[in-house]
DRENPA-3360 file (N, C-alpha, C; in nm, 2 decimals, always signed):
BEGIN
1 = XXXXXXXX = +2.94/-3.55/-2.01/+2.80/-3.52/-2.03/+2.80/-3.42/-2.14 ~ +2.69/-3.43/-2.22/+2.67/-3.34/-2.33/+2.64/-3.20/-2.29 ~ +2.68/-3.10/-2.37/+2.66/-2.96/-2.33/+2.51/-2.93/-2.32 ~ +2.42/-2.99/-2.40/+2.28/-2.97/-2.39/+2.22/-3.00/-2.25 ~ +2.27/-3.11/-2.19/+2.23/-3.15/-2.06/+2.28/-3.04/-1.96 ~ +2.40/-2.99/-1.97/+2.45/-2.89/-1.89/+2.36/-2.76/-1.90 ~ +2.32/-2.73/-2.02/+2.23/-2.61/-2.04/+2.10/-2.63/-1.97 ~ +2.04/-2.75/-1.98/+1.92/-2.78/-1.91/+1.93/-2.78/-1.76;
9 = XXXXXXXX = +2.04/-2.83/-1.71/+2.06/-2.83/-1.56/+2.08/-2.69/-1.51 ~ +2.17/-2.61/-1.58/+2.19/-2.47/-1.54/+2.06/-2.39/-1.55 ~ +1.98/-2.41/-1.66/+1.86/-2.33/-1.67/+1.76/-2.37/-1.56 ~ +1.75/-2.50/-1.53/+1.66/-2.54/-1.42/+1.71/-2.49/-1.28 ~ +1.84/-2.49/-1.26/+1.90/-2.44/-1.13/+1.87/-2.29/-1.12 ~ +1.88/-2.21/-1.23/+1.86/-2.07/-1.23/+1.71/-2.04/-1.19 ~ +1.62/-2.11/-1.25/+1.48/-2.09/-1.22/+1.45/-2.13/-1.08 ~ +1.50/-2.25/-1.04/+1.47/-2.31/-0.91/+1.52/-2.22/-0.80;
17 = XXXXXXXX = +1.64/-2.17/-0.81/+1.70/-2.09/-0.70/+1.63/-1.95/-0.70 ~ +1.58/-1.90/-0.81/+1.51/-1.77/-0.81/+1.38/-1.79/-0.74 ~ +1.31/-1.90/-0.76/+1.18/-1.93/-0.69/+1.20/-1.95/-0.54 ~ +1.30/-2.03/-0.51/+1.33/-2.05/-0.37/+1.37/-1.92/-0.30 ~ +1.43/-1.83/-0.37/+1.47/-1.70/-0.31/+1.35/-1.62/-0.26 ~ +1.23/-1.64/-0.33/+1.11/-1.57/-0.29/+1.05/-1.62/-0.15 ~ +1.08/-1.75/-0.12/+1.02/-1.81/+0.00/+1.12/-1.83/+0.12 ~ +1.25/-1.82/+0.09/+1.35/-1.85/+0.20/+1.43/-1.72/+0.21;
25 = XXXXXXXX = +1.44/-1.67/+0.34/+1.53/-1.55/+0.36/+1.67/-1.59/+0.36 ~ +1.74/-1.55/+0.25/+1.88/-1.59/+0.24/+1.98/-1.47/+0.22 ~ +1.92/-1.35/+0.23/+2.00/-1.23/+0.22/+2.05/-1.21/+0.08 ~ +1.99/-1.27/-0.02/+2.02/-1.26/-0.16/+2.12/-1.36/-0.21 ~ +2.16/-1.45/-0.12/+2.26/-1.56/-0.16/+2.20/-1.65/-0.27 ~ +2.07/-1.69/-0.25/+2.01/-1.78/-0.35/+1.98/-1.70/-0.48 ~ +1.96/-1.57/-0.48/+1.94/-1.49/-0.60/+2.08/-1.48/-0.67 ~ +2.19/-1.47/-0.60/+2.32/-1.47/-0.66/+2.35/-1.60/-0.72;
33 = XXXXXXXX = +2.32/-1.71/-0.66/+2.34/-1.84/-0.72/+2.26/-1.85/-0.85 ~ +2.13/-1.80/-0.84/+2.05/-1.81/-0.96/+2.11/-1.73/-1.07 ~ +2.16/-1.61/-1.05/+2.23/-1.53/-1.15/+2.35/-1.59/-1.21 ~ +2.43/-1.65/-1.12/+2.55/-1.73/-1.17/+2.51/-1.84/-1.26 ~ +2.41/-1.91/-1.22/+2.36/-2.02/-1.30/+2.31/-1.97/-1.44 ~ +2.25/-1.86/-1.44/+2.20/-1.80/-1.57/+2.32/-1.76/-1.65 ~ +2.42/-1.70/-1.60/+2.54/-1.67/-1.67/+2.61/-1.80/-1.73 ~ +2.61/-1.90/-1.64/+2.67/-2.03/-1.69/+2.59/-2.08/-1.80;
41 = XXXXXXXX = +2.45/-2.07/-1.79/+2.37/-2.12/-1.90/+2.40/-2.05/-2.03 ~ +2.41/-1.92/-2.03/+2.44/-1.84/-2.15/+2.58/-1.88/-2.21 ~ +2.68/-1.90/-2.12/+2.81/-1.94/-2.17/+2.80/-2.08/-2.24 ~ +2.73/-2.17/-2.17/+2.71/-2.31/-2.23/+2.64/-2.30/-2.36 ~ +2.53/-2.21/-2.37/+2.46/-2.20/-2.50/+2.55/-2.14/-2.61 ~ +2.64/-2.05/-2.57/+2.73/-2.00/-2.67/+2.83/-2.11/-2.72 ~ +2.87/-2.20/-2.62/+2.95/-2.31/-2.66/+2.89/-2.41/-2.75 ~ +2.75/-2.43/-2.74/+2.68/-2.51/-2.83/+2.67/-2.45/-2.97;
49 = XXXXXXXX = +2.63/-2.33/-2.97/+2.61/-2.26/-3.10/+2.59/-2.11/-3.07 ~ +2.65/-2.02/-3.15/+2.63/-1.88/-3.12/+2.49/-1.83/-3.14 ~ +2.41/-1.90/-3.22/+2.27/-1.86/-3.24/+2.20/-1.89/-3.11 ~ +2.22/-2.01/-3.05/+2.16/-2.04/-2.92/+2.20/-1.95/-2.81 ~ +2.33/-1.91/-2.81/+2.38/-1.82/-2.71/+2.32/-1.68/-2.72 ~ +2.30/-1.64/-2.85/+2.24/-1.51/-2.87/+2.10/-1.51/-2.83 ~ +2.03/-1.61/-2.86/+1.89/-1.62/-2.82/+1.88/-1.63/-2.67 ~ +1.96/-1.70/-2.60/+1.96/-1.71/-2.46/+1.99/-1.57/-2.39;
57 = XXXXXXXX = +2.09/-1.50/-2.45/+2.13/-1.37/-2.40/+2.02/-1.27/-2.41 ~ +1.96/-1.26/-2.53/+1.85/-1.16/-2.56/+1.73/-1.20/-2.48 ~ +1.70/-1.33/-2.47/+1.58/-1.36/-2.39/+1.60/-1.33/-2.24 ~ +1.72/-1.35/-2.19/+1.75/-1.33/-2.05/+1.74/-1.18/-2.02 ~ +1.78/-1.10/-2.12/+1.78/-0.95/-2.10/+1.63/-0.90/-2.08 ~ +1.54/-0.97/-2.15/+1.40/-0.94/-2.13/+1.33/-1.01/-2.02 ~ +1.37/-1.14/-2.00/+1.30/-1.22/-1.90/+1.34/-1.19/-1.75 ~ +1.47/-1.16/-1.73/+1.51/-1.13/-1.59/+1.44/-1.01/-1.53;
65 = XXXXXXXX = +1.43/-0.90/-1.60/+1.35/-0.79/-1.53/+1.21/-0.83/-1.51 ~ +1.15/-0.90/-1.61/+1.01/-0.95/-1.59/+1.00/-1.04/-1.47 ~ +1.09/-1.13/-1.45/+1.09/-1.22/-1.34/+1.11/-1.15/-1.21 ~ +1.20/-1.05/-1.20/+1.21/-0.97/-1.08/+1.09/-0.89/-1.05 ~ +1.03/-0.83/-1.15/+0.90/-0.76/-1.13/+0.79/-0.85/-1.07 ~ +0.78/-0.97/-1.14/+0.68/-1.06/-1.09/+0.71/-1.11/-0.95 ~ +0.84/-1.13/-0.92/+0.88/-1.17/-0.79/+0.85/-1.07/-0.68 ~ +0.87/-0.94/-0.72/+0.83/-0.84/-0.62/+0.68/-0.83/-0.60;
73 = XXXXXXXX = +0.60/-0.87/-0.70/+0.46/-0.87/-0.69/+0.41/-0.99/-0.60 ~ +0.48/-1.10/-0.61/+0.45/-1.22/-0.54/+0.50/-1.22/-0.40 ~ +0.62/-1.16/-0.38/+0.69/-1.17/-0.25/+0.60/-1.12/-0.13 ~ +0.53/-1.01/-0.14/+0.45/-0.97/-0.02/+0.34/-1.07/+0.02 ~ +0.31/-1.17/-0.07/+0.21/-1.27/-0.04/+0.27/-1.40/+0.01 ~ +0.40/-1.41/+0.02/+0.46/-1.53/+0.08/+0.47/-1.52/+0.23 ~ +0.49/-1.63/+0.30/+0.50/-1.62/+0.45/+0.61/-1.53/+0.49 ~ +0.73/-1.54/+0.43/+0.84/-1.45/+0.46/+0.80/-1.30/+0.44;
81 = XXXXXXXX = +0.74/-1.28/+0.32/+0.70/-1.14/+0.29/+0.60/-1.08/+0.38 ~ +0.51/-1.17/+0.42/+0.40/-1.12/+0.52/+0.47/-1.08/+0.65 ~ +0.57/-1.16/+0.69/+0.63/-1.13/+0.82/+0.72/-1.01/+0.82 ~ +0.78/-0.98/+0.70/+0.87/-0.86/+0.69/+0.80/-0.73/+0.66 ~ +0.68/-0.74/+0.59/+0.62/-0.62/+0.55/+0.50/-0.59/+0.65 ~ +0.50/-0.46/+0.69/+0.39/-0.42/+0.78/+0.26/-0.41/+0.70 ~ +0.16/-0.48/+0.76/+0.03/-0.48/+0.70/-0.08/-0.41/+0.78 ~ -0.05/-0.38/+0.91/-0.15/-0.32/+0.99/-0.18/-0.18/+0.95;
89 = XXXXXXXX = -0.30/-0.15/+0.91/-0.34/-0.02/+0.86/-0.44/+0.04/+0.96 ~ -0.42/+0.17/+0.99/-0.50/+0.24/+1.08/-0.56/+0.36/+1.01 ~ -0.68/+0.40/+1.04/-0.74/+0.52/+0.98/-0.66/+0.64/+1.02 ~ -0.63/+0.73/+0.93/-0.56/+0.85/+0.96/-0.65/+0.94/+1.05 ~ -0.78/+0.93/+1.03/-0.87/+1.01/+1.11/-0.87/+0.98/+1.26 ~ -0.84/+0.85/+1.29/-0.84/+0.80/+1.43/-0.72/+0.85/+1.51 ~ -0.61/+0.88/+1.44/-0.49/+0.91/+1.50/-0.45/+1.05/+1.46 ~ -0.42/+1.13/+1.56/-0.37/+1.27/+1.54/-0.22/+1.27/+1.58;
97 = XXXXXXXX = -0.13/+1.27/+1.49/+0.01/+1.28/+1.52/+0.06/+1.42/+1.55 ~ +0.14/+1.43/+1.66/+0.19/+1.56/+1.70/+0.32/+1.59/+1.63 ~ +0.34/+1.71/+1.59/+0.47/+1.74/+1.53/+0.58/+1.76/+1.64 ~ +0.53/+1.75/+1.76/+0.62/+1.76/+1.88/+0.71/+1.88/+1.87 ~ +0.66/+1.99/+1.82/+0.73/+2.12/+1.83/+0.73/+2.17/+1.97 ~ +0.80/+2.28/+1.99/+0.81/+2.34/+2.13/+0.67/+2.38/+2.18 ~ +0.59/+2.44/+2.09/+0.46/+2.48/+2.13/+0.37/+2.36/+2.17 ~ +0.39/+2.25/+2.10/+0.30/+2.14/+2.13/+0.34/+2.07/+2.26;
105 = XXXXXXXX = +0.47/+2.07/+2.30/+0.51/+1.99/+2.41/+0.52/+2.07/+2.54 ~ +0.51/+2.20/+2.54/+0.52/+2.28/+2.66/+0.41/+2.24/+2.77 ~ +0.29/+2.21/+2.72/+0.19/+2.18/+2.82/+0.18/+2.03/+2.85 ~ +0.27/+1.95/+2.81/+0.27/+1.81/+2.84/+0.33/+1.77/+2.97 ~ +0.41/+1.85/+3.04/+0.48/+1.82/+3.16/+0.38/+1.78/+3.27 ~ +0.40/+1.66/+3.32/+0.31/+1.60/+3.42/+0.19/+1.53/+3.36 ~ +0.17/+1.53/+3.23/+0.06/+1.46/+3.17/+0.08/+1.31/+3.18 ~ -0.03/+1.23/+3.18/-0.02/+1.09/+3.19/-0.08/+1.03/+3.06;
113 = XXXXXXXX = -0.03/+0.92/+3.02/-0.09/+0.86/+2.90/-0.05/+0.71/+2.89 ~ -0.06/+0.65/+2.77/-0.03/+0.51/+2.75/+0.07/+0.50/+2.64 ~ +0.16/+0.40/+2.65/+0.25/+0.37/+2.54/+0.17/+0.30/+2.43 ~ +0.19/+0.35/+2.30/+0.13/+0.28/+2.19/+0.22/+0.18/+2.13 ~ +0.35/+0.22/+2.12/+0.45/+0.12/+2.07/+0.56/+0.10/+2.18 ~ +0.64/+0.01/+2.16/+0.75/-0.02/+2.26/+0.85/+0.10/+2.26 ~ +0.88/+0.14/+2.37/+0.98/+0.25/+2.39/+1.12/+0.19/+2.41 ~ +1.21/+0.19/+2.31/+1.34/+0.13/+2.32/+1.45/+0.23/+2.29;
121 = XXXXXXXX = +1.48/+0.33/+2.34/+1.41/+0.40/+2.44/+1.31/+0.50/+2.38 ~ +1.31/+0.51/+2.24/+1.21/+0.60/+2.18/+1.10/+0.53/+2.12 ~ +0.98/+0.58/+2.13/+0.86/+0.52/+2.08/+0.74/+0.62/+2.08 ~ +0.62/+0.57/+2.06/+0.50/+0.65/+2.05/+0.42/+0.63/+2.18 ~ +0.37/+0.74/+2.23/+0.28/+0.74/+2.35/+0.15/+0.82/+2.31 ~ +0.04/+0.78/+2.37/-0.08/+0.86/+2.35/-0.09/+0.95/+2.47 ~ -0.08/+1.08/+2.45/-0.09/+1.17/+2.56/-0.19/+1.28/+2.52 ~ -0.29/+1.29/+2.61/-0.39/+1.40/+2.58/-0.47/+1.38/+2.45;
129 = XXXXXXXX = -0.49/+1.26/+2.41/-0.57/+1.23/+2.29/-0.49/+1.24/+2.16 ~ -0.36/+1.25/+2.17/-0.28/+1.25/+2.05/-0.15/+1.17/+2.07 ~ -0.10/+1.12/+1.95/+0.02/+1.04/+1.96/+0.15/+1.13/+1.96 ~ +0.24/+1.11/+2.05/+0.36/+1.19/+2.06/+0.48/+1.10/+2.07 ~ +0.59/+1.13/+2.00/+0.71/+1.06/+2.01/+0.77/+1.09/+2.15 ~ +0.80/+0.98/+2.22/+0.86/+1.00/+2.36/+0.98/+0.92/+2.38 ~ +1.06/+0.96/+2.48/+1.18/+0.90/+2.52/+1.17/+0.84/+2.66 ~ +1.19/+0.71/+2.67/+1.18/+0.65/+2.81/+1.31/+0.67/+2.88;
137 = XXXXXXXX = +1.30/+0.72/+3.01/+1.42/+0.75/+3.09/+1.46/+0.63/+3.17 ~ +1.38/+0.53/+3.17/+1.41/+0.41/+3.26/+1.42/+0.28/+3.18 ~ +1.48/+0.29/+3.06/+1.50/+0.17/+2.98/+1.38/+0.14/+2.89 ~ +1.36/+0.01/+2.86/+1.25/-0.03/+2.77/+1.12/-0.03/+2.84 ~ +1.02/+0.02/+2.77/+0.88/+0.02/+2.82/+0.79/-0.05/+2.72 ~ +0.72/-0.15/+2.76/+0.63/-0.22/+2.67/+0.51/-0.14/+2.63 ~ +0.44/-0.18/+2.52/+0.32/-0.11/+2.48/+0.21/-0.14/+2.58 ~ +0.12/-0.04/+2.59/+0.01/-0.05/+2.68/+0.04/-0.01/+2.83;
145 = XXXXXXXX = +0.15/+0.04/+2.86/+0.19/+0.07/+2.99/+0.16/+0.22/+3.02 ~ +0.10/+0.25/+3.13/+0.07/+0.39/+3.17/+0.21/+0.46/+3.20 ~ +0.22/+0.58/+3.14/+0.34/+0.66/+3.16/+0.31/+0.80/+3.20 ~ +0.41/+0.87/+3.26/+0.39/+1.01/+3.30/+0.51/+1.09/+3.24 ~ +0.48/+1.21/+3.19/+0.58/+1.29/+3.13/+0.66/+1.36/+3.25 ~ +0.79/+1.33/+3.26/+0.87/+1.38/+3.37/+0.96/+1.50/+3.33 ~ +0.98/+1.52/+3.19/+1.06/+1.63/+3.15/+1.03/+1.66/+3.00 ~ +1.03/+1.79/+2.97/+1.01/+1.83/+2.83/+1.13/+1.93/+2.81;
153 = XXXXXXXX = +1.21/+1.89/+2.71/+1.33/+1.97/+2.67/+1.33/+1.99/+2.52 ~ +1.28/+2.11/+2.48/+1.27/+2.13/+2.34/+1.16/+2.04/+2.28 ~ +1.20/+1.96/+2.18/+1.11/+1.87/+2.12/+1.11/+1.73/+2.18 ~ +1.20/+1.71/+2.28/+1.22/+1.59/+2.35/+1.12/+1.57/+2.47 ~ +1.04/+1.47/+2.46/+0.94/+1.44/+2.57/+0.99/+1.32/+2.64 ~ +1.03/+1.33/+2.77/+1.08/+1.21/+2.84/+0.97/+1.16/+2.94 ~ +0.95/+1.03/+2.93/+0.84/+0.97/+3.01/+0.90/+0.86/+3.10 ~ +0.82/+0.82/+3.21/+0.86/+0.72/+3.30/+0.73/+0.64/+3.33;
161 = XX = +0.74/+0.51/+3.35/+0.62/+0.43/+3.39/+0.56/+0.48/+3.52 ~ +0.42/+0.48/+3.52/+0.35/+0.53/+3.64/+0.36/+0.42/+3.75;
% end
C-alpha cells in the first residue's frame, strides 16, 4: 500500500480515537492510541517528504493543544461527562456549613437531625439548622435518616440512627 494511504489511515485513526475518547470511558487508553496514531502519521509524512513531515509536525504542535482544549469544553456536555461531573448547585445562603471546631460541637451532644449525604462512615448531617460533618458509629447510614449525636470528641461528631 502506498505511503499516502497509510498517512490518511493514521490521520483518520488519530482523529477518530480522540473523538471516541470524549464519549467512552477508557481511562485514557483511546487517547493514547490517538497519540500513537498521530506520531505514526508524522513519521509516515516524513517518509513521504520532509516538507510534508515538517508541515504535519508543526500543525500537530498547534492543533493538539487546541483539540484538547475543545475536548475539555465538550466533555462536560457528553453523557459520560454529565455522569462524572457534579452539576447539583445549591444556594450558599440556604446552607450554613459549620467549621466543626470545639466551640461549635460542644453543644451538639444529644442533638437530633437528618443525614444530608450518605455516611460511609463520614458524611454530612443537618443538626440544629446547620450542616455538620459527622461520623457514623454503626456503619453506613443512608441520606434522609434521622440521627442522634451520641458522642463529641474534639472536632469529631459521632452519630447513630434514631
